[in-house]
N, C-alpha and C positions, 0 to 999 in steps of 0.2 A: 630526232624528237627532243632528246635531252638538251642538245645545243640550242634549239628554239626556245625551250622553257627557260634556260639559263639567261638568254638574251632578254626575254620578257621581264624576268625578275630584275635584271640589271637596269633596264630602262625604267622600271617602276621605282626602283631605289633612287636613281638619279633624279627622277621627277619629284619624289618626296623631299630630297635634299634641297632641290631648287626652290620648291614652294616654301619650305621651312626657313631657308636662309634669307630669301628676298621678300618674304611676307606676301607671296602670291597665293591666292586661294582663300580658304576659309579663315576669317578672323585676322588676317595680317594687318592691313591698314587700320582697321577699326581699333585693334588692340594698341597700335602705336599712337592713336589719337588721344587715348585716355590720359597718359601722363602729361602730354603737351597741354591739354586743357587744364589739368590740375596745376601745372606750373604757372600758367597764365593767371588762374584764379588766385594763386598764392601771391603772385607779383602784384596783382591789383589790390589785394588785401593789404599788402605791405605799403603800397602807395597811399591807400586810405588812412592807414595808421600814421604815416609820415605827414600827410596833409593835416590831419586833426592836430597832430603835435605842433606843427608850424603855425597854423592859422588860429587854433583855439587854445593851444597849450595844454591839451588833455590827451589821455590815452597812453598806450604802451610805448609810444615813440616820443612822448613829450620831453623826456630828459635830453634828447638831442638838441633841443631848442631852449635850454636853460639860459643861454646867452641873452635871450629876450625875456622869457616869462619868469625867470627868477630874479630879475633886476628889481630891487626894492620898490622903486617908483612905479613899476608895472604891477608887481605882485600885490601891493597894498590895495590896488583898485579892482582886483579880480578875485579876491578871496571871499569865502563864505559858502556855506552848504547850498543855499538857495541859488546863488549865482552860478555855482559849479554845476548844479543840475540843469539849469537853463543853457549853459554853455554846451553841455553834453547833448542836450536835445537839439540845439541849433546845429551842432556839428553833424549829428546823424542825418538830419534833414537836408543840410547843405550837401553832404556826400551823396545822398540818394538823388538829389536833383542833378548834380554834376554827372553822375553815372548815367542818368537818363539822357542828358544832353549830349554826352560824349562817352560811350562805354569804354573807350580805350584810354581815357585821360589818366587814370590812376596807374595803369601799367607804365605809361610814359613817365609819369611823375616819379615813380619809384626808380626807374632806370636812369633818368636824367639827373635826379638829385644825388644819386650815389655814383655818378660818373667820375667825379673828381675833376671835371673839365670846367674851367671858369666860364668860358663862353656858353657852353651848353646850359649851365646852371643859371646864368644871367638871362638867357632866352626863356628858360623854364619859369623864372619868376615873373617875367612879362606875361607869358601865356597864363600862368596861374592867376595873376591879377585879373586878367580879362575874363577867364573862365568863371572865377568866383563872382565877379560883377554880373556876368550873364546869368548865373544861377540865382543870385540874389534878386535880380529883376524878374526872373521867371517865377520865383516864390511870391514876389509882390503881385504879379499877375494872377497867380493861383489864388491868392488871398483876396482878390478883388480890389486891390489898392492901385492907385495911379502908377502907370509904368514909367520907367526912367528915373533911377535914383540920381538925385542931384549930388555930385561929388562934393559940393561946397558944404553940404549938410554933415559930412562925415567927421568934421572937427568939433561938432556940437553934440554932446551926449543927450541934450534935450531936444534934438531935431525931430524926434518922433519915433514911433515903433514901426519902421518901414518893413520889418522882418517878422512875420512869418505866418504860415497857414494854420488854421484851426486854433491853436493856442498861440497868441501873439507874444513873442519874446520881448522882455523888458527893453526899454530904450538903451540902457547901459550895455546890455549884451549886444544889441544891434550896433552900438557904437564901437565895441571891441572888434566885431567882424569888419565893419565898414572902414575903420581906421587902419586896421591891419592891411586890408586890401589896397587902400590908396597910399599906404606908406611903405611899400616894398623898397623904396629908396632909403628907408630908415626903419628903426624899430617901431612897433605899435605905440601910438600916442593915445592914451585913453583919457578923454575928457579935457585935456589941455595940451598946449604945445611946449611946456616947460621941460619935458623929458629930453635928456641929452640924446641926440640922434645917433643911431648906428648906421652909417652911410652905406649905400648900395655896394660899393666896391669892397668895403670891409666885410659886409654880410656875405657876399658871394665867396670871398676868400675863406671865411669861417666855414661855410657849408662845404666848399670844395675839399677842405682838409679834415672833415669829420669822417669817422670810420663807421659809416652806415652799414657796411657789409656784415656786421655782427648780428643784424636783425634776423 
């Protein structure tokens, strides 16, 4: 009888160890899912911050893109408290629309931009350009404006307020967004074409050599 009891206790102990080690039974897989979800959310948030910094020159990651936004000929055209507020509003709404269109975009954006791989970053810039255009046109549609942004308009700050829902953002802000989107082969040109371009290969090389991992 004692031998039988001892065997039962041993079996129970082994079962407990098995369940605990491999996550079988109560709470195993569910508990493992929590940190994975948290990591994904953090990665997406990091991607949003990097996107705002690159496209709008704002937010906690903006300093990574000083090569563009701190250039005197660019900075002089985007300064001012009112314009800053509109840029921030536009950035938030653009990020929200992109997240709606593709919930995984900012996770990829963060991974690819920090990859250090020139080819991956080059492809990311192309994807980002298209995604931003898609989001901008979706916002046009939401606002009841004609669909299909004419890329020829993006060089003209007076082309009109094609951007945004509820509170229409000023044409100057729209021009910043549109010109950045269409000038991924160069730096943003705001209002004219006299700014010395930062060509695509140079820009990709700069991004590939930045230390984004400190975020």
